[in-house]
VMD Tcl script that builds the backbone (N, CA, C; Angstrom):
set m [mol new atoms 390]
animate dup $m
set s [atomselect $m all]
$s set {name element resname resid chain x y z} {
  {N N UNK 1 A 0.827 -1.183 0.000}
  {CA C UNK 1 A 0.000 0.000 0.000}
  {C C UNK 1 A 0.872 1.248 0.000}
  {N N UNK 2 A 0.320 2.293 -0.565}
  {CA C UNK 2 A 1.048 3.549 -0.632}
  {C C UNK 2 A 1.011 4.307 0.689}
  {N N UNK 3 A 0.137 3.921 1.579}
  {CA C UNK 3 A -0.036 4.577 2.866}
  {C C UNK 3 A -0.578 5.996 2.735}
  {N N UNK 4 A -1.319 6.276 1.691}
  {CA C UNK 4 A -1.982 7.560 1.524}
  {C C UNK 4 A -3.438 7.392 1.962}
  {N N UNK 5 A -3.619 7.116 3.254}
  {CA C UNK 5 A -4.943 6.807 3.776}
  {C C UNK 5 A -5.738 8.111 3.898}
  {N N UNK 6 A -6.888 8.139 3.221}
  {CA C UNK 6 A -7.707 9.348 3.138}
  {C C UNK 6 A -9.137 9.068 3.583}
  {N N UNK 7 A -9.778 10.127 4.067}
  {CA C UNK 7 A -11.192 10.101 4.421}
  {C C UNK 7 A -11.922 10.811 3.283}
  {N N UNK 8 A -12.863 10.112 2.660}
  {CA C UNK 8 A -13.570 10.634 1.495}
  {C C UNK 8 A -15.067 10.676 1.803}
  {N N UNK 9 A -15.677 11.825 1.564}
  {CA C UNK 9 A -17.134 11.932 1.714}
  {C C UNK 9 A -17.735 12.005 0.322}
  {N N UNK 10 A -18.710 11.124 0.073}
  {CA C UNK 10 A -19.388 11.074 -1.217}
  {C C UNK 10 A -20.670 11.895 -1.186}
  {N N UNK 11 A -21.162 12.269 -2.347}
  {CA C UNK 11 A -22.353 13.117 -2.418}
  {C C UNK 11 A -23.598 12.424 -1.874}
  {N N UNK 12 A -23.596 11.096 -1.829}
  {CA C UNK 12 A -24.752 10.372 -1.282}
  {C C UNK 12 A -24.695 10.261 0.245}
  {N N UNK 13 A -23.657 10.839 0.862}
  {CA C UNK 13 A -23.523 10.806 2.320}
  {C C UNK 13 A -22.584 9.739 2.824}
  {N N UNK 14 A -22.234 8.770 1.990}
  {CA C UNK 14 A -21.297 7.735 2.418}
  {C C UNK 14 A -19.938 8.353 2.733}
  {N N UNK 15 A -19.295 7.807 3.738}
  {CA C UNK 15 A -17.935 8.200 4.072}
  {C C UNK 15 A -17.047 6.973 3.924}
  {N N UNK 16 A -15.961 7.131 3.196}
  {CA C UNK 16 A -15.022 6.042 2.957}
  {C C UNK 16 A -13.671 6.388 3.549}
  {N N UNK 17 A -12.959 5.351 3.961}
  {CA C UNK 17 A -11.558 5.495 4.327}
  {C C UNK 17 A -10.816 4.450 3.525}
  {N N UNK 18 A -9.757 4.863 2.865}
  {CA C UNK 18 A -8.992 3.932 2.050}
  {C C UNK 18 A -7.684 4.524 1.606}
  {N N UNK 19 A -6.912 3.700 0.945}
  {CA C UNK 19 A -5.589 4.076 0.456}
  {C C UNK 19 A -5.741 4.652 -0.951}
  {N N UNK 20 A -5.603 5.965 -1.071}
  {CA C UNK 20 A -5.757 6.620 -2.371}
  {C C UNK 20 A -4.468 6.425 -3.160}
  {N N UNK 21 A -4.591 5.668 -4.241}
  {CA C UNK 21 A -3.436 5.364 -5.084}
  {C C UNK 21 A -3.160 6.475 -6.079}
  {N N UNK 22 A -4.238 7.098 -6.586}
  {CA C UNK 22 A -4.059 8.120 -7.610}
  {C C UNK 22 A -5.356 8.900 -7.772}
  {N N UNK 23 A -5.224 10.143 -8.174}
  {CA C UNK 23 A -6.350 10.963 -8.589}
  {C C UNK 23 A -6.009 11.402 -9.999}
  {N N UNK 24 A -6.819 10.990 -10.958}
  {CA C UNK 24 A -6.507 11.305 -12.345}
  {C C UNK 24 A -7.785 11.591 -13.116}
  {N N UNK 25 A -7.654 12.496 -14.062}
  {CA C UNK 25 A -8.787 12.922 -14.876}
  {C C UNK 25 A -9.995 13.196 -13.997}
  {N N UNK 26 A -10.976 12.321 -14.038}
  {CA C UNK 26 A -12.196 12.537 -13.258}
  {C C UNK 26 A -12.454 11.402 -12.272}
  {N N UNK 27 A -11.396 10.699 -11.841}
  {CA C UNK 27 A -11.567 9.538 -10.969}
  {C C UNK 27 A -10.543 9.523 -9.828}
  {N N UNK 28 A -10.954 8.881 -8.733}
  {CA C UNK 28 A -10.053 8.580 -7.624}
  {C C UNK 28 A -9.848 7.077 -7.652}
  {N N UNK 29 A -8.610 6.639 -7.652}
  {CA C UNK 29 A -8.290 5.218 -7.589}
  {C C UNK 29 A -7.963 4.910 -6.131}
  {N N UNK 30 A -8.777 4.051 -5.525}
  {CA C UNK 30 A -8.638 3.784 -4.088}
  {C C UNK 30 A -8.525 2.287 -3.830}
  {N N UNK 31 A -7.576 1.942 -2.982}
  {CA C UNK 31 A -7.354 0.548 -2.619}
  {C C UNK 31 A -7.963 0.288 -1.240}
  {N N UNK 32 A -8.610 -0.847 -1.124}
  {CA C UNK 32 A -9.190 -1.322 0.141}
  {C C UNK 32 A -10.084 -0.298 0.821}
  {N N UNK 33 A -11.078 0.233 0.098}
  {CA C UNK 33 A -11.962 1.209 0.740}
  {C C UNK 33 A -12.881 0.544 1.764}
  {N N UNK 34 A -12.996 1.185 2.911}
  {CA C UNK 34 A -13.927 0.752 3.946}
  {C C UNK 34 A -14.940 1.871 4.141}
  {N N UNK 35 A -16.189 1.498 4.394}
  {CA C UNK 35 A -17.238 2.485 4.619}
  {C C UNK 35 A -17.407 2.708 6.122}
  {N N UNK 36 A -17.591 3.956 6.498}
  {CA C UNK 36 A -17.765 4.336 7.901}
  {C C UNK 36 A -19.242 4.211 8.247}
  {N N UNK 37 A -19.531 3.500 9.337}
  {CA C UNK 37 A -20.911 3.338 9.810}
  {C C UNK 37 A -20.940 3.518 11.318}
  {N N UNK 38 A -22.105 3.848 11.817}
  {CA C UNK 38 A -22.300 3.877 13.262}
  {C C UNK 38 A -23.317 2.827 13.627}
  {N N UNK 39 A -23.011 2.080 14.641}
  {CA C UNK 39 A -23.902 1.039 15.164}
  {C C UNK 39 A -23.973 1.192 16.676}
  {N N UNK 40 A -24.948 0.574 17.250}
  {CA C UNK 40 A -25.025 0.562 18.707}
  {C C UNK 40 A -24.142 -0.561 19.240}
  {N N UNK 41 A -23.318 -0.232 20.215}
  {CA C UNK 41 A -22.443 -1.235 20.818}
  {C C UNK 41 A -23.254 -2.078 21.791}
  {N N UNK 42 A -22.617 -3.083 22.342}
  {CA C UNK 42 A -23.296 -3.959 23.302}
  {C C UNK 42 A -23.665 -3.203 24.578}
  {N N UNK 43 A -23.004 -2.065 24.810}
  {CA C UNK 43 A -23.322 -1.253 25.984}
  {C C UNK 43 A -24.420 -0.233 25.697}
  {N N UNK 44 A -24.910 -0.217 24.446}
  {CA C UNK 44 A -25.975 0.705 24.080}
  {C C UNK 44 A -25.478 2.064 23.620}
  {N N UNK 45 A -24.176 2.229 23.522}
  {CA C UNK 45 A -23.609 3.489 23.067}
  {C C UNK 45 A -23.257 3.388 21.590}
  {N N UNK 46 A -23.326 4.505 20.863}
  {CA C UNK 46 A -22.949 4.457 19.446}
  {C C UNK 46 A -21.470 4.127 19.279}
  {N N UNK 47 A -21.172 3.334 18.270}
  {CA C UNK 47 A -19.785 2.950 17.981}
  {C C UNK 47 A -19.541 3.092 16.488}
  {N N UNK 48 A -18.379 3.582 16.140}
  {CA C UNK 48 A -17.996 3.705 14.739}
  {C C UNK 48 A -17.375 2.400 14.288}
  {N N UNK 49 A -17.837 1.902 13.133}
  {CA C UNK 49 A -17.247 0.694 12.561}
  {C C UNK 49 A -16.885 0.970 11.108}
  {N N UNK 50 A -15.925 0.214 10.623}
  {CA C UNK 50 A -15.503 0.277 9.227}
  {C C UNK 50 A -15.691 -1.099 8.622}
  {N N UNK 51 A -16.408 -1.159 7.514}
  {CA C UNK 51 A -16.622 -2.423 6.816}
  {C C UNK 51 A -16.294 -2.248 5.341}
  {N N UNK 52 A -16.073 -3.356 4.678}
  {CA C UNK 52 A -15.684 -3.323 3.269}
  {C C UNK 52 A -16.743 -2.597 2.445}
  {N N UNK 53 A -16.310 -1.643 1.639}
  {CA C UNK 53 A -17.214 -0.827 0.826}
  {C C UNK 53 A -17.905 -1.667 -0.251}
  {N N UNK 54 A -17.183 -2.515 -0.918}
  {CA C UNK 54 A -17.737 -3.405 -1.940}
  {C C UNK 54 A -17.515 -4.847 -1.477}
  {N N UNK 55 A -18.390 -5.347 -0.590}
  {CA C UNK 55 A -18.123 -6.619 0.089}
  {C C UNK 55 A -18.037 -7.849 -0.808}
  {N N UNK 56 A -18.587 -7.799 -2.014}
  {CA C UNK 56 A -18.573 -8.988 -2.868}
  {C C UNK 56 A -17.619 -8.841 -4.043}
  {N N UNK 57 A -16.816 -7.797 -4.031}
  {CA C UNK 57 A -15.870 -7.560 -5.118}
  {C C UNK 57 A -14.632 -8.440 -4.942}
  {N N UNK 58 A -14.132 -8.962 -6.051}
  {CA C UNK 58 A -12.896 -9.749 -5.997}
  {C C UNK 58 A -11.671 -8.850 -6.164}
  {N N UNK 59 A -11.907 -7.573 -6.413}
  {CA C UNK 59 A -10.822 -6.628 -6.619}
  {C C UNK 59 A -10.762 -5.663 -5.437}
  {N N UNK 60 A -9.581 -5.433 -4.901}
  {CA C UNK 60 A -9.440 -4.524 -3.764}
  {C C UNK 60 A -9.306 -3.070 -4.194}
  {N N UNK 61 A -9.206 -2.829 -5.485}
  {CA C UNK 61 A -9.040 -1.471 -5.991}
  {C C UNK 61 A -10.310 -1.070 -6.726}
  {N N UNK 62 A -10.802 0.131 -6.444}
  {CA C UNK 62 A -11.969 0.616 -7.167}
  {C C UNK 62 A -11.761 2.069 -7.587}
  {N N UNK 63 A -12.535 2.464 -8.564}
  {CA C UNK 63 A -12.520 3.837 -9.052}
  {C C UNK 63 A -13.777 4.530 -8.568}
  {N N UNK 64 A -13.614 5.755 -8.101}
  {CA C UNK 64 A -14.749 6.567 -7.688}
  {C C UNK 64 A -14.703 7.853 -8.499}
  {N N UNK 65 A -15.818 8.204 -9.086}
  {CA C UNK 65 A -15.876 9.421 -9.890}
  {C C UNK 65 A -15.680 10.637 -8.987}
  {N N UNK 66 A -14.811 11.531 -9.400}
  {CA C UNK 66 A -14.602 12.768 -8.642}
  {C C UNK 66 A -15.902 13.552 -8.511}
  {N N UNK 67 A -16.770 13.456 -9.500}
  {CA C UNK 67 A -18.045 14.165 -9.441}
  {C C UNK 67 A -18.953 13.628 -8.339}
  {N N UNK 68 A -18.617 12.469 -7.785}
  {CA C UNK 68 A -19.407 11.871 -6.705}
  {C C UNK 68 A -18.809 12.153 -5.340}
  {N N UNK 69 A -17.737 12.930 -5.293}
  {CA C UNK 69 A -17.091 13.221 -4.017}
  {C C UNK 69 A -17.334 14.671 -3.611}
  {N N UNK 70 A -17.443 14.863 -2.297}
  {CA C UNK 70 A -17.556 16.207 -1.752}
  {C C UNK 70 A -16.180 16.672 -1.277}
  {N N UNK 71 A -15.490 15.785 -0.558}
  {CA C UNK 71 A -14.189 16.164 -0.015}
  {C C UNK 71 A -13.326 14.926 0.215}
  {N N UNK 72 A -12.028 15.165 0.314}
  {CA C UNK 72 A -11.064 14.105 0.610}
  {C C UNK 72 A -9.980 14.733 1.479}
  {N N UNK 73 A -9.659 14.071 2.582}
  {CA C UNK 73 A -8.702 14.652 3.517}
  {C C UNK 73 A -7.896 13.575 4.238}
  {N N UNK 74 A -6.756 13.987 4.801}
  {CA C UNK 74 A -5.950 13.090 5.630}
  {C C UNK 74 A -6.732 12.758 6.898}
  {N N UNK 75 A -6.354 11.669 7.544}
  {CA C UNK 75 A -7.024 11.286 8.791}
  {C C UNK 75 A -6.001 11.221 9.927}
  {N N UNK 76 A -6.522 11.232 11.145}
  {CA C UNK 76 A -5.675 11.142 12.337}
  {C C UNK 76 A -4.954 9.796 12.384}
  {N N UNK 77 A -3.799 9.779 13.025}
  {CA C UNK 77 A -3.010 8.546 13.150}
  {C C UNK 77 A -3.794 7.431 13.839}
  {N N UNK 78 A -4.560 7.755 14.872}
  {CA C UNK 78 A -5.357 6.727 15.564}
  {C C UNK 78 A -6.410 6.148 14.627}
  {N N UNK 79 A -6.958 6.979 13.764}
  {CA C UNK 79 A -7.950 6.494 12.806}
  {C C UNK 79 A -7.285 5.600 11.767}
  {N N UNK 80 A -6.041 5.922 11.379}
  {CA C UNK 80 A -5.307 5.037 10.462}
  {C C UNK 80 A -5.122 3.671 11.088}
  {N N UNK 81 A -4.759 3.662 12.358}
  {CA C UNK 81 A -4.569 2.406 13.087}
  {C C UNK 81 A -5.882 1.617 13.111}
  {N N UNK 82 A -6.986 2.321 13.392}
  {CA C UNK 82 A -8.311 1.699 13.408}
  {C C UNK 82 A -8.652 1.152 12.032}
  {N N UNK 83 A -8.299 1.890 10.982}
  {CA C UNK 83 A -8.529 1.450 9.600}
  {C C UNK 83 A -7.804 0.123 9.343}
  {N N UNK 84 A -6.525 0.051 9.693}
  {CA C UNK 84 A -5.762 -1.166 9.422}
  {C C UNK 84 A -6.267 -2.353 10.245}
  {N N UNK 85 A -6.659 -2.111 11.497}
  {CA C UNK 85 A -7.252 -3.198 12.293}
  {C C UNK 85 A -8.564 -3.662 11.663}
  {N N UNK 86 A -9.390 -2.712 11.269}
  {CA C UNK 86 A -10.680 -3.041 10.646}
  {C C UNK 86 A -10.487 -3.777 9.329}
  {N N UNK 87 A -9.478 -3.372 8.578}
  {CA C UNK 87 A -9.182 -4.026 7.300}
  {C C UNK 87 A -8.798 -5.487 7.514}
  {N N UNK 88 A -7.964 -5.749 8.513}
  {CA C UNK 88 A -7.564 -7.125 8.817}
  {C C UNK 88 A -8.775 -7.960 9.228}
  {N N UNK 89 A -9.602 -7.419 10.098}
  {CA C UNK 89 A -10.796 -8.145 10.540}
  {C C UNK 89 A -11.753 -8.352 9.372}
  {N N UNK 90 A -11.863 -7.353 8.506}
  {CA C UNK 90 A -12.727 -7.461 7.336}
  {C C UNK 90 A -12.272 -8.595 6.427}
  {N N UNK 91 A -10.954 -8.732 6.236}
  {CA C UNK 91 A -10.422 -9.824 5.404}
  {C C UNK 91 A -10.714 -11.182 6.043}
  {N N UNK 92 A -10.575 -11.272 7.360}
  {CA C UNK 92 A -10.865 -12.528 8.053}
  {C C UNK 92 A -12.345 -12.881 7.912}
  {N N UNK 93 A -13.219 -11.890 8.077}
  {CA C UNK 93 A -14.655 -12.113 7.934}
  {C C UNK 93 A -14.988 -12.534 6.502}
  {N N UNK 94 A -14.350 -11.883 5.539}
  {CA C UNK 94 A -14.608 -12.200 4.131}
  {C C UNK 94 A -14.238 -13.654 3.825}
  {N N UNK 95 A -13.124 -14.134 4.365}
  {CA C UNK 95 A -12.719 -15.526 4.149}
  {C C UNK 95 A -13.763 -16.482 4.724}
  {N N UNK 96 A -14.257 -16.185 5.922}
  {CA C UNK 96 A -15.284 -17.027 6.541}
  {C C UNK 96 A -16.573 -16.999 5.718}
  {N N UNK 97 A -16.969 -15.795 5.287}
  {CA C UNK 97 A -18.190 -15.646 4.513}
  {C C UNK 97 A -18.086 -16.405 3.196}
  {N N UNK 98 A -16.953 -16.282 2.505}
  {CA C UNK 98 A -16.788 -16.974 1.230}
  {C C UNK 98 A -16.787 -18.487 1.410}
  {N N UNK 99 A -16.255 -18.961 2.517}
  {CA C UNK 99 A -16.292 -20.392 2.814}
  {C C UNK 99 A -17.742 -20.859 3.001}
  {N N UNK 100 A -18.544 -20.057 3.688}
  {CA C UNK 100 A -19.955 -20.398 3.883}
  {C C UNK 100 A -20.724 -20.341 2.560}
  {N N UNK 101 A -20.397 -19.367 1.734}
  {CA C UNK 101 A -21.043 -19.258 0.425}
  {C C UNK 101 A -20.688 -20.463 -0.441}
  {N N UNK 102 A -19.433 -20.890 -0.378}
  {CA C UNK 102 A -19.009 -22.056 -1.149}
  {C C UNK 102 A -19.794 -23.290 -0.715}
  {N N UNK 103 A -19.937 -23.478 0.598}
  {CA C UNK 103 A -20.706 -24.621 1.103}
  {C C UNK 103 A -22.172 -24.538 0.653}
  {N N UNK 104 A -22.745 -23.331 0.699}
  {CA C UNK 104 A -24.128 -23.153 0.268}
  {C C UNK 104 A -24.263 -23.461 -1.222}
  {N N UNK 105 A -23.305 -23.032 -2.018}
  {CA C UNK 105 A -23.335 -23.326 -3.460}
  {C C UNK 105 A -23.298 -24.830 -3.712}
  {N N UNK 106 A -22.474 -25.540 -2.971}
  {CA C UNK 106 A -22.379 -26.999 -3.122}
  {C C UNK 106 A -23.726 -27.645 -2.795}
  {N N UNK 107 A -24.348 -27.203 -1.686}
  {CA C UNK 107 A -25.657 -27.763 -1.302}
  {C C UNK 107 A -26.724 -27.444 -2.347}
  {N N UNK 108 A -26.724 -26.204 -2.849}
  {CA C UNK 108 A -27.732 -25.829 -3.854}
  {C C UNK 108 A -27.527 -26.600 -5.153}
  {N N UNK 109 A -26.271 -26.772 -5.575}
  {CA C UNK 109 A -25.999 -27.530 -6.797}
  {C C UNK 109 A -26.428 -28.979 -6.644}
  {N N UNK 110 A -26.180 -29.554 -5.464}
  {CA C UNK 110 A -26.603 -30.934 -5.212}
  {C C UNK 110 A -28.124 -31.033 -5.245}
  {N N UNK 111 A -28.786 -30.045 -4.667}
  {CA C UNK 111 A -30.246 -30.037 -4.666}
  {C C UNK 111 A -30.800 -29.910 -6.083}
  {N N UNK 112 A -30.173 -29.073 -6.895}
  {CA C UNK 112 A -30.625 -28.923 -8.283}
  {C C UNK 112 A -30.398 -30.207 -9.070}
  {N N UNK 113 A -29.302 -30.888 -8.803}
  {CA C UNK 113 A -29.037 -32.156 -9.482}
  {C C UNK 113 A -30.079 -33.189 -9.068}
  {N N UNK 114 A -30.466 -33.172 -7.791}
  {CA C UNK 114 A -31.514 -34.075 -7.328}
  {C C UNK 114 A -32.832 -33.774 -8.036}
  {N N UNK 115 A -33.149 -32.481 -8.181}
  {CA C UNK 115 A -34.375 -32.084 -8.875}
  {C C UNK 115 A -34.357 -32.561 -10.323}
  {N N UNK 116 A -33.224 -32.442 -10.984}
  {CA C UNK 116 A -33.096 -32.898 -12.376}
  {C C UNK 116 A -33.306 -34.406 -12.437}
  {N N UNK 117 A -32.696 -35.123 -11.488}
  {CA C UNK 117 A -32.839 -36.578 -11.468}
  {C C UNK 117 A -34.299 -36.982 -11.248}
  {N N UNK 118 A -34.998 -36.267 -10.369}
  {CA C UNK 118 A -36.407 -36.574 -10.109}
  {C C UNK 118 A -37.241 -36.295 -11.359}
  {N N UNK 119 A -36.978 -35.165 -11.995}
  {CA C UNK 119 A -37.732 -34.799 -13.202}
  {C C UNK 119 A -37.449 -35.742 -14.365}
  {N N UNK 120 A -36.300 -36.390 -14.355}
  {CA C UNK 120 A -35.951 -37.338 -15.408}
  {C C UNK 120 A -36.404 -38.748 -15.073}
  {N N UNK 121 A -37.047 -38.884 -13.924}
  {CA C UNK 121 A -37.577 -40.192 -13.552}
  {C C UNK 121 A -36.547 -41.111 -12.951}
  {N N UNK 122 A -35.409 -40.608 -12.588}
  {CA C UNK 122 A -34.405 -41.443 -11.919}
  {C C UNK 122 A -34.308 -40.996 -10.478}
  {N N UNK 123 A -33.699 -41.789 -9.669}
  {CA C UNK 123 A -33.499 -41.378 -8.277}
  {C C UNK 123 A -32.046 -41.572 -7.923}
  {N N UNK 124 A -31.565 -40.676 -7.123}
  {CA C UNK 124 A -30.189 -40.800 -6.641}
  {C C UNK 124 A -30.235 -41.208 -5.196}
  {N N UNK 125 A -29.112 -41.581 -4.668}
  {CA C UNK 125 A -29.064 -42.015 -3.267}
  {C C UNK 125 A -29.513 -40.899 -2.336}
  {N N UNK 126 A -29.240 -39.654 -2.689}
  {CA C UNK 126 A -29.667 -38.543 -1.805}
  {C C UNK 126 A -31.171 -38.371 -1.838}
  {N N UNK 127 A -31.834 -38.744 -2.952}
  {CA C UNK 127 A -33.287 -38.651 -3.008}
  {C C UNK 127 A -33.920 -39.662 -2.072}
  {N N UNK 128 A -33.286 -40.800 -1.898}
  {CA C UNK 128 A -33.823 -41.823 -1.041}
  {C C UNK 128 A -33.824 -41.393 0.416}
  {N N UNK 129 A -32.962 -40.449 0.743}
  {CA C UNK 129 A -32.863 -39.978 2.114}
  {C C UNK 129 A -33.915 -38.938 2.430}
  {N N UNK 130 A -34.534 -38.319 1.428}
  {CA C UNK 130 A -35.483 -37.209 1.661}
  {C C UNK 130 A -36.882 -37.716 1.792}
}
mol reanalyze $m
mol bondsrecalc $m
mol representation Tube
mol addrep $m
């Protein structure tokens, strides 16, 4: 990473924190953008969290149109630290989520194959169990 961690406010109200790789023509190239959100903590107090901006993207770099931004600024050192911790946790969560999605895909594909077998008048061993 270039370590150019910036706080970006978009015209829709979203706030992003990420590593700005480049600003060119009419776009911002940003690596590992996280979106700023507030949630209630377990103690009932508001807490700031950072989560992956594009959670299902396979690419960590995205382009944001400059026309969609209001401002971009440096952030405090403590916020940078929070960003990097959140980024690590986000990657760990993403790995777990993708593993669960893979398992769900396997189950759905097996179920569809069972449906095809039933519609074709054959039965598979898994159909006998249902």
